[in-house]
N, C-alpha and C positions, 0 to 999 in steps of 0.2 A: 572648775572653780579654782582660781588662783588664791593661795593662802599668802597672807602678808609676810614679808620678810621679817626675821627677828633681829632687831637693831638694838644694841646696847649703847648708851651714852654714858660714859664713865663719870661718876660723881666723886670728885676728891675734894669737895668743898671750896673749890675756886673756879669760878667760870661762868660762861654765857650759856648754861645748860638749857634754859627754857626757849631761848631764841633758836637754838639748834634743834630742840624737839619741835617747835612750832614749823620750822623749815621742812622737816620731815613729814609732819602731819599735813602740811600744805599739799604735799605730794602724794597723800593718801596712805601713808605709813603710820605705824603706831609704835614708836620706838619706847624703850623703857630707860629711865635714868636710874642707875644702879651702882652699888658697890659690892654686889654679890658675885663672887668669883664663878659660880655655876652659870649664872645668866650670862656673864661675859664670856665664858668659854663656850657656851651653847648657842651664842648669837651667830648669825650669818655675816653681820657687819658690826664693826665697832667703831665709835667716834670718841676721840679724846679731845674736847674742847679745853678752853681755859683762858682765864686773864689774871694777872697778878705776879707775884714774885716767884722766880724759879725755885729758890731754896725752899720756900714754904710749900710750893707744889710737890716737890720731891720728898720732903718730910711727911706730908699728907698721904702720898701714894704708898710710902714705906709703912707708915703706922696703920693704915688701912689694909695692909698686906695685898696691894693691888699691882706691885711690880711683876711678880711671877705670872699672875694670869695674863697680864698684857703682853709679856714676852711669849708665853705659851700660845696666845691666840694668834700673834704675829707668826710664830713658827708653823702654825697650822695652814698657813697660805691664804686664809680668808682675807677679805678686804678690810683694811684698817685706815682710818683717816684722822690726822690730828689738825686742830685749828688754833692758830695764834700761839699762845703758850703750850698748847699741845703738840706744836711742831717743835718748839724749842727743847721740850723735854726728851724727845727722841735722841738729842745729841749727846756727845760725850761729857761735856761740862760746860758751865756758863760762868762769865765774868762778873755776874751781878752780885753785889755785895761780897767781894772776894771771890773765891772759887767754890763752886758747888758741882758735885757730880750728877750727871744725868743718866738716862737709860742706856746710853751708848749703843743704840740700834743703828745710828748713823754716826760715823766718825766725823768729829768737827767740834767747833767752838761756838758758843753764843756771845755775841759781842755787843757793846753798847754804841750808839750814835754818839758821837762827840760833837758838842756845840761848836760850829764853825761858821765862817762867813763866805757866802757865795755871791759875787756881785754886790757886795756891801750888805748883804742881808744875812741876819743870823739864822742859823738852822734851828728850827724849833724841835725840841725833844720834850716829849714824845711826839712821833709823827702821828697826827689825828687828821685824816684827810682820805679824799678819794685820790687814788693814784693808779698809774698804769702797770700792766704786766706784759712782759715781752718773752717770746719763745727763744730758748737757747739754740745755738747752732748744733750742739750734740745731742739733742733730745727732740723727739716729736711729740707733740701734744696729741697726735692721733691715737696713741695707745694710752691715754690718760683721761681723767675727768675733765681736763682742760680742752678736750677735743671740741667742746661746745663754744669755746672763746676764740676770738680773734686778736691778733698781735695789737697791743695798745689799748685793749679793754681796761676799764677803770674798775677798781675794786676798792673796798673800804678798809682802811688800816688803822689801827691804834697800837702803838708800840714803841718802846724806847730801845729794844734791843733786836739784833738781827742774827740770822744763822750763817755761819761760814763752813760749809762742808769741806771736809779733806780732800774728797773726790769730786771733781766737776761733773762727772757722769751722772749724779744724782740730782743735779740742779735742773728743775723743770721750767721755771721762770725766773726772770730777774726784774727788778724795779729800780728806778732811779730817784734818789732823794738827796738833794744838795749835791755835794761831790761824790755820794756814795752810789754805787751800783752794786746791789746786794741780792742774795737769793731770797726770793719770795714765795718760792713752793719747790717741794722735792718729790721724787718718786724712786722708790727703791723696791723692786719686787712687788710685793702686795701692799705696800705702804705708800700712801699719798697724803701729803701734809702742806698746809699753806700758812703763811704768815697773816693774810688778809682773812676778812670774815665773810665767806660766801653768804652766810644767812643774813647779812646787813648790807649785801651788794645787789639788791633788787633781783630783776628777773633773771640775769646771767648767772648770779650766785645761786639761785634755785635750780638752774639748769646744771650747775656744777655737781650739786647734791644728787640730782636726778641721775646724772651719768654715773656718779660714784656707786649709787644703789643699784645700778644694772650689772 
C-alpha cells in the first residue's frame, strides 16, 4: 500500500494557495497549507506559490519566521518548487518599489517589464496571457519537471516583473514578450521554479506538477 506524499504549501498570506492545492488534489495527493516550521521541514515536497508585491512577501516570510525553514528544507536536498512570486523570492533582490532583498538562493535580480512599443503596439504590463516556453540550449528538460513539455508549449502568465539570473546555467526555459526574451523557469539542484502558473495551464500544467511530485 502506497502512502501519500507529504506535501507542504507555504502560506505567507500572499498567493494562489488553493489553486495549487486543488492541482495536487486532482493528482490524488493531500497537501497541507501551512506556516508550521515542523510541517515544512518534515515534508517530502515543498511548494512556495505567490502573487503580489515582492517586498510584502519578504516581510511576511520574515515576520512568520519562515525564511530559515525554507532554506533548511532546500539544504536537505528534498524537492522544492516555486511558482510566480515564489520564483522571484528565491533571487537576491527585486527592483519592485525600490530595492528589496530576497532569499538569495539563486543569484540575480527581479526586474520590471518596461512599457515599450513593438511594431507600433504598446507592451501591456502586466503580462496577463497564455505565452510559450522554450528550452534553453545549455539545459535539458529531460532532467526536470518540464520533461512533459514540448518546445513552444503555452503556459498561463500573470506578472509585471521577471527574473534575471546571474548565471545562465540555471535558466530552464525562456519566454518572449514584446522585445523581451526572459527567463520563465529555473532549475538549481533540487529547486525548480517557474514564472508561469502550471495550476492554471490546463492538462500540461497538471503534468508538470505530477512530474515534480515524482
